[in-house]
C-alpha positions, 0 to 999 in steps of 0.5 A: 348218405341217402339222396332221395328220388324227387322224380320217383316219389312225383310219379309214386304220388300220382298213380293210378294206386295212390288215387284209387287209395286216396278214393276209397279212404274219402268214400269210407270217410264221406257223411251222407248226402257229400260227394268224392272226386279225385284227381291228378295234381301236378305233384300227387292226387287228391281227393276233395269230399264237397257236399252236395245236398242243401241239408249236408251243407246244412249240417256242415255249417252247423257242425263241421261233419266234413271236418270231423269226418276227417278226425280234424275237431 
């Protein structure tokens, strides 16, 4: 029976390669006026996109630009 190596998966998901991949994908989807931040959590790497300008903030409120950039709406 196959048993998943949880520590190995955690190591992979926290690796610099995965972090770089997440950052590249987030930057490719990042609307104008937004910024990307990557960080490594306890179990995996994460990327966040947030608004940096008032115009980007307002556009996100009115049109959900961040969700649309991620293909969620």
